[in-house]
C-alpha positions in Angstrom: 198.3 -172.3 41.5 196.4 -173.2 44.6 197.7 -176.8 44.8 196.0 -177.9 48.1 192.7 -176.3 47.1 192.8 -177.6 43.5 193.7 -181.1 44.8 190.7 -181.0 47.2 188.5 -179.8 44.4 189.6 -182.8 42.3 189.1 -185.3 45.1 185.7 -183.9 46.0 184.6 -184.1 42.4 185.5 -187.8 42.3 183.6 -188.5 45.5 180.5 -186.5 44.5 180.5 -188.0 41.0 180.8 -191.4 42.6 177.9 -190.7 44.9 175.6 -190.1 41.9 177.3 -192.9 39.8 176.7 -195.5 42.5 173.0 -194.8 42.4 173.0 -195.0 38.6 175.0 -198.2 38.7 172.5 -199.9 41.1 169.7 -198.7 38.8 171.4 -200.5 35.9 171.9 -197.4 33.8 174.4 -197.2 31.1 176.0 -194.0 32.5 177.0 -195.5 35.8 179.8 -195.1 38.3 182.8 -194.5 36.0 180.9 -192.3 33.6 179.6 -190.0 36.3 183.0 -189.8 38.0 184.7 -188.9 34.8 182.2 -186.3 33.9 182.4 -184.7 37.3 186.1 -184.9 37.3 186.5 -183.5 33.8 184.2 -180.5 34.5 186.2 -179.8 37.7 189.5 -180.0 35.8 188.3 -177.7 33.0 187.0 -175.2 35.6 190.4 -175.3 37.4 192.3 -174.9 34.2 190.0 -172.0 33.1 190.6 -170.3 36.4 194.3 -170.5 35.9 194.2 -169.3 32.3 191.6 -166.6 32.7 192.3 -165.3 36.2 189.5 -162.9 37.0 188.8 -162.3 33.3 185.4 -162.9 31.8 186.9 -165.7 29.8 186.2 -167.9 32.8 182.5 -167.7 32.0 183.0 -168.5 28.3 184.9 -171.6 29.2 182.2 -172.7 31.6 179.6 -172.2 28.9 181.6 -174.5 26.7 181.6 -177.2 29.4 177.8 -177.0 29.5 177.5 -177.2 25.7 179.8 -180.2 25.6 178.0 -182.1 28.3 174.7 -181.3 26.6 176.0 -183.2 23.6 176.8 -186.2 25.9 173.4 -186.1 27.4 171.7 -186.0 24.0 173.5 -189.2 23.1 172.0 -190.9 26.2 168.4 -190.2 25.0 166.8 -192.9 22.9 163.5 -192.6 21.1 161.6 -195.6 19.9 158.1 -196.6 19.3 157.5 -197.2 23.0 158.5 -193.7 24.0 161.6 -191.7 24.9 164.2 -193.3 27.2 167.3 -191.9 28.9 166.0 -188.5 30.0 167.0 -189.0 33.6 170.4 -190.3 32.5 170.8 -187.2 30.3 169.7 -184.9 33.2 172.1 -186.7 35.5 175.0 -186.2 33.1 174.2 -182.5 32.9 173.9 -182.2 36.7 177.1 -184.1 37.5 179.0 -181.7 35.2 177.6 -178.8 37.3 178.8 -180.6 40.4 182.3 -180.8 38.9 182.2 -177.1 37.9 181.2 -176.2 41.5 184.0 -178.3 42.9 186.5 -176.7 40.4 185.3 -173.2 41.4 185.7 -174.0 45.1 181.9 -173.9 45.8 182.2 -177.0 48.1 179.1 -176.4 50.3 176.9 -175.9 47.2 178.3 -179.1 45.6 177.7 -181.1 48.8 174.2 -179.9 49.3 173.2 -180.4 45.7 174.7 -184.0 45.7 172.6 -184.9 48.7 169.5 -183.4 47.0 170.2 -185.3 43.8 170.6 -188.6 45.5 167.4 -188.0 47.4 165.6 -187.2 44.1 167.0 -190.2 42.3 166.3 -192.7 45.1 163.4 -191.1 47.0 161.3 -190.0 44.0 161.5 -193.4 42.5 159.4 -194.6 45.4 156.8 -192.0 44.6 157.0 -192.5 40.9 155.9 -196.1 40.9 152.5 -195.7 42.6 151.9 -192.5 40.7 152.4 -194.3 37.4 150.0 -197.0 38.5 147.4 -194.4 39.5 147.7 -192.5 36.2 147.3 -195.8 34.2 144.3 -196.8 36.3 142.6 -193.5 35.9 143.4 -192.7 32.3 140.3 -191.9 30.3 139.2 -194.7 28.0 140.3 -194.3 24.4 143.4 -192.2 25.2 146.6 -194.0 24.2 150.1 -193.3 25.6 151.1 -191.8 22.2 148.7 -188.9 22.7 149.4 -188.0 26.3 
């Protein structure tokens, strides 16, 4: 067991999950700080455990695939469809993404995890500023007679 490395992986997973979770919390999303931290931490722990159990065996990739499947189930639960459209897609994508951060931390891919966290925070915050005027433009220039249900 690589105690210092595994400990660092766990701490980094908490920090990176929190970075995403804080943005989601400020945005008022159901999957906020605690949820994102726990998803990232859980994925890191499962990855560390699978490394210990599998060694250099191909079983490591099978366990990682099961993490992705399980997190996909969580993400699906965050998506809500109603008459006004589909909601929660970004939350579902964030859940999926945060699990990948945890897996990267657990695998010791620290630089990758840090860079991807910075990019994700930029997408979540920065793209919101682009999305608002873009939606207004699309609504203003939508052809007459075309409803939201058919676009």
